[in-house]
N, C-alpha and C positions, 0 to 999 in steps of 0.2 A: 234554437241553435242546432246546426247540423251535428249528427252523431258520427264520431270517427273512431277507428280502431288502429292501434299501433302494432306493427310487427317488427321485431328486432331480429336480424339475421347476422350472426357473427361467423363469417367464413374464415378460411385459412389465412387470408391476406387483408381483408377489410371487414369492417362492421357497418351494416346499414340499418337505419331506422326509417321505416316506410309507413306513412299514414294513408289509410284507405277509408273511403266512405262505405256505407253498408251495402252499396251496389257493387263493390269491388273495384271502383275507380281509384287509381293512384292520385293522391292529393298533394303529397309532399314527400321528399326523400332527403335524408341526411346521411353522410358517409364519412368514415374516418379510416385511415390505414392503421394496421397493427403490424409492427415489425416482427418478422420471423428471424430467429437466431439459430445458427448452426455451430455451436461451440466445439463440437467434435464430429467426426465422421458418423453418419447414421442418426445423429441427434437433431431434431427439428422442434424448436420450442418457441414460446413467447411469454412475456411477463404477464402474470395474471392481473396485477393492478393496472397495467397499461391497457389490458384488454377491457377492463371495466371503464377506465377513463375514456377509451375510444367509443364505447357504447354511450357514455354520458354525452360526449361531444356530438355524436350522430343524432341522438335524441333531441338535444337542444337545437341543432340545426334544423331538424324537421319541424319541431314545435314552433319555431320562429315564423313558419309560413302559414299557420292557422290561428284562429282565435284561441286565446288562453282557456284552459280547462275543458276543451271540447273532446278530449280523448276519453272514451267510455271504458275501454279495457285494453290490456296489453298482452301480447303473446310473444314468446321467445323461442328461437331456434338457433342452432349453432353447428359448426362442423362436427360430424359424428366421430365416434370412437376417440382415440387419444385418451388423455387423463388430466384431470384438474383436482389436485389433492389439497385438502385443508385440515387444520388441526381441530380439536374439539370446539374451539371458539370461533372457527371459521376463517382463521388467518392462513394465507397460502403457504404451502410447504414446497417451496421452490417454484420453478416456472411451469406453466401449462405445457403439456406434450401434445403435439399435433398428430394428425393421422398420416402425415408424410414421414413420420419418425420410424426408423427400422432398427433401433438399438437392441430390441429383443429378438433379433433374427436367430441368435444361438438358442434361446429358449424355445422358439418355434421349431427349430430343427431337432432339438432334443425330444420335444413332445412328439414329433413325427416318428422318430426312431423308436420311441417307447409305446407307440400305438395310441397315444392320448388324443391325437387329432381325429382319428377314426371314431373313437369312443365319443368324443365331443360332438361329432356330426349327428350321431344317433340320439344323444341326450339333449343337446342344445339347439340342433337344427343347423349347425354351421361348424366349420373348422376355424378356430380363431386365427386372425391375421397377426403378424408381428406387431402391428400398431393397435391391436385390441387391448382393452383395459386389463384383462387378465394377464396377457403376455407382459405388459408393461409393469403391472404390479409384481409379477414374479421376478422380473429383472431388478426392480427396485429392492425387493426383499433380499436378493443375492448380492447386489453391488452397493446399495445404500441402506443398510439395515437400520441406521439411526433415523433416517427419514421414514422408513417403513413403520417403525415402532411408534412414531408420532401421529400417524394417520388417524384423524377423527371422523372424516367423511370422504367418501369416494364420489366425486362429481364429474360430470361431463361439461363441456363448454357452456351450453345453454343453462345448465343447472347452476354453474358458478355465477353467471350473470343474473339469473332469477334470484339467487340467494342475496346478491348485492342489492337487488331491487326490493326484496321483501323480508329478508332475514329468515326465510324458511328453507330448511334443507329438504329437498325432494328430487325425484326424477320421474320420468313417465315410462309407460310400458315399452315404447319403441326403443328408448335409450337403454333401459334395463336389459332388454333382450339382446343387446349387442355383445354381451359377455356373460350374464349372470343367471339367466332364467332357463327353466325346463321348457322345451319346445311344445310339449303337450299341455302342461298346466298354465303356461305363460306367466309364471310367478317365480320368485327367487327359489333356488333349490340348494339344499345342503349337499346333495350329491354332486352338483356342479362345482361347488366350492372345494369339495374333497378331491374331485378329479384333478383340479389344477394345483392342489396343495395349498389352498388359500383359505382354509377354514377360519383362521385367525382374523381375517379381514371381514368376515360376514357381518359383524357388529357395525361396521362402518358404512354399509350400504344404506342409502337413504330410502325413506318410504316411497312407494310407487303410487303416484296420483294419476288418474286418467288424463290423457293429453288435453282434452277440452274442458277440464274442470279447473276451478280456481285453486291456486297453490300459493296463496298469500296476497297481500295488498302493498302498494307503494308506501314505504316507510317515510318518516319525516326526513331522515338523512338522504334517502334516494330522491325524494322530491326536491330537496335543496340542490342536489348534484345535477339533476336532469331537467328540471322544470315541469315534471309531471305533477298532477294533483295528488297530494297525500291521500291515501285510502283507495286509490284507483285499483280495481281488481286486476290480478295478473294470472293468466292461464298457465298451466304446467308446460304446454308446448310439446314439440315433436323433434325427433332426430331429423337433421336437415334434409336428407334425401326423401324421407317420407313427407316432410312438410312441403317440399317442392312438388311432390305428386298431388297433394291436397290443393296446393295453390294453383295447379293446372286444372283442377276440377275432377281429379281422379281419386275418388275415395271408396270405390267399389271395384270388384274384380272385372276383368275383361278388357282393360286398357293398359297398354305399355306406357310407362313414364320414363323418358330418356332425358338425362341431364349431361350435357357436354361441358364439364368444368375442369377443375383440377383432377377430379376422378371421372372415369367413364362409369356413369351410373345408369343402370338399366334394371327396371323393377316392375313387378306386377303383383297386385293383391289377390289373395285366394281365401276361400272359406274353409279350407282344411290344409294342414301342413303336408308338404311334399319335400322329401330330403334328397339332396344331390350334392356332391362336392363342388359342382360348378356354380352353386349359388348359396347364399345364406338365407335361411328361413327364419325370419324374426317376427316379432309382434306387429300387428297392423294397427289401424286407427281405432279399433274397438276390440273388446273381448270376443274371441271366436273368429278372429280374422288374422291373417298372416301376410306379411310383406316379404316377397321373395325377391332378393336383390342380387344381381350378378354384377360385380364391380371390379375395377382395377384402377390404379393411379396412372392412367395412360390415355388421357383425352386432350383437352385443349391446351394444357400446360406444354405439351409437345409443340403445338402450333405456335404458342407464344415464343418459345425458344427459337424455333426455326425462322419465324418472321423477323425476330429481333436480330438474329445472326445474319440472315440473308439480305435484309433490307434495313440496314442500320441508318443510312441517310434518310430514307423515307419515314422510318420510325420517329426520328428526331423532328422531321418536318411536320408530320402529323401532330405531334405534341405541340409544336409551335403554333400550328393553325387551329388546334382544338378540334380536329376532325378524326374520323376513323382511318386507320392505316389502309383499309380496303378501298377507301375513297381515292387513294393515290396509286395503289398497285392492282386494283381489281381487274383492269383491262389486260395487264400483263399476265396475270395468273389465269384469267379466263381464256386467253389465247392458248396457253398450254393445255387447258382442258379440251379445247376444240380440235386438237390434233392427236393422232395415235401416240401412245406412250407406254413405255414398259418399266419406267423407274418405280421402285417400290420402297416403302419405309415401314419398319416395325417401330411403333411409337412407345418404346419401352424405356424412355429416359429415366423415369421415376418408379417403374414397376410394370407388371404385366399380369395377365390372367393366369399365368402358369406358375407353378410352385418353385421352379428353378430360378436362380438369380439372373433374370434376363437382362439384356442390354439392347439399346436401339441400334438399328442398322439400315443403311441404304443398300439397295440392290439394283443392278442393271444400268448403272450410270455409264454413259459414253461421252465422247469428246464433244458431240453436238448438243448435248443437253445444257440448258441454262438454269439459272437460279429459280426461274418460274416453274421448270419441270420438277425441281426438288421440292418447291413449295406445294405443288400439286400432289406429289407423292406423300408428303406429310399429311395433308388434308385427307387424302383417300385412306392412308394408313390409320388415321384416327377413327374414321367412320368404320373401316373394316374391323377395328378392335371392338367397337360398339356392336357390330353385327355378330361377332363371335359370342358375345354375352347374350344377345337377343335370341340367337338360334338355340342356345342352351335353354333359356326360359320357354321359348315357343315349343320345345319338345314336350313340355308338360302342361303348359298353361295357354289355352286359346286366347287370342287377343283380337278384338274387333278393330282397333285402331291404335295409333301411337301419338303421344304428345311429346314435344321437344322443348326444352328450356336450356339455359346456360349459354355459353359463348357461341355454340353452333346455331342458335335460334335467331341471333341478331342480324345475321347476314343472309339474305335470300339465296345467295349462291351456295352457302354451306347447308342451309336447310334443304335446298333442292338436292344436294349431294346425298344427304341422309335418305331422302325419299328414293333416289335412284339406286343407292347401294342396298337398301333394305327391301326395296320392292313393295313398300307400304305407303299409304297416305300419311303424311306428317302434319299434325295440327300444331300451330304456333299459338300459345295462349296470349290473350290480350295483355295480361300483366307481365311485364318484363322482370318483375321481382317475385317469382313464384314461391320461393322458400319463405320470404317475409310475408307473402300473402297467406300461405298456409298457417303461419303463426298467428296472423291477425284473425283468420277465420276461427281458429281455436279460441281466441279471445272473445269473439262474437258469440260463440256457442256458450262459453262460460258465464255470460251475463244474460243469456236468454234471447239475444237478438236473432239467433237461428236455432231451430229445433235440434239439429245434429250437423255433423260435418257434411253429410250427404245433402242436407237441405241447404247448407251454406254454399256448397259447390254448385248446386243447381241455380241458386239465386245470384251468386257473385262471381262466377267464373265464366268466361266467354272465350271463343276461339277467334283470333285476329285474322288468320288466313290458313289455308290448307295447301300443302305441296303434294301434287300427284306425280308418281314416278313416270319417267319417260321410258317406254318399253325398250327402245334401242340402246339407250345408255345403261339401263338395268342389265341387259344381256351382256354387254361388254364388261361392266363392272362385276357381274357374277363370275365371269371367267377369271378376271383379275383377282377376285377374292379367293378363288380356289388356289391360284398360284401363291397368293400371300400366305395362306394357311400351310401349304406344302413347304414353303421356305421356312416358316416358323418351326415346323416339325423337324426339318433337316438341320437347322442350326442349334436346336435345343441342346444336343450333347456337348456343344462347345461353350455354352454360356458360363458354366462354372469356371472354366479356365480363363475367361475374359473378366471375371468379377474381381476387380481390384479397387477396394475402397480408397479414397484419397487419404493422404497422410494427414494427421491431426494438425490443425493450424496453431 
């Protein structure tokens, strides 16, 4: 019987269960939506039990496409940061909090005024975001003290799902380093907890298990819920952006990993820590390795919004036909790319790389511009935002090449835009489910099918195609990018005055 590996990827809107063979070929995919809820301004949540139910459904859907009992091991990943709290018995303490949540904005600003953020950079390798676990824990301590007092275990999304699968409380080094570890020792630190005034919660932090090591086995309960074989090993897994890099085959320094999804994810591994406020220096795939990630919630979610608003009829028609929206509007948008244009867009609908409360903006619109010109500006603005992050990383970490996954990789037009804006060759991985693939590779290492994640990447990751930058387009876009950054700098002083959260519903 063929040996298969299962990777579970619980993103911010959907949970996927993807089955791979040991050569890295995708065999089956199951997917279920998970409802996001925004009960108040700045709150973005989802029900933890519904998240587990969605994972069970996705797993059952995928397993229905292969022979029973053929999955050798399971790996799990999920959206990074945020917070999933349970009591001592493992029961959820309210909804899971997503990384789009900004309720702890005031905590973040107070820490800035007190110098905590600067101290955190030196101690932990990063300034915590408003959606970081420590920021959210501090907010809960202040505003929901009864909930805070009942915390038994502090988990992240993938850790909650793995607990449901195995009954084991644990996290991995990449997830632990998103809030709680010393950047030099790469382990939990009492000094870190004291810095944030969270010493009381130290007892609730789960054991750290290596990402590619086993962290439990499928329980009888989980087997009944999912269709997996009881006793199947489950690897600890990775933070989703690191899992995506591994799934692209990037497990060692020297390669940029770019993900164009809800977040603009730009990252590169290193063998020593380098600290800078423009990126977070977190734990890598093994001890003595660091993942340097420069990110913002300012990528393809902006494109989704723009295309939905500008092409409503076509969006409905694409859904009716079961095709891509770009199948219907590609020629119209491409025509806008083929002519000179000066419309620009800052893709800051949900956040930005800057510490101020940024907002999205169009610039340079004239009466002769069409919706296609606006769409082009949104697409270019999204990639310009990625370039801002990549230039920051490239100032410290040399990169031989770049891999791209996420929404930007599925369209050749968008992938070519990345190459032309960045002036770099862009590799598109064969696997379209890079994050789930990274989780599955962890599972393979955990049962000895691969010697290491580097071995797994060499044997099971391949490049589907490479996009080479066009010199003339790169020169034009280079000039446009400079203007884009100048506009961002010019409007920054006005962002605070424009920041008006919606009234509570």
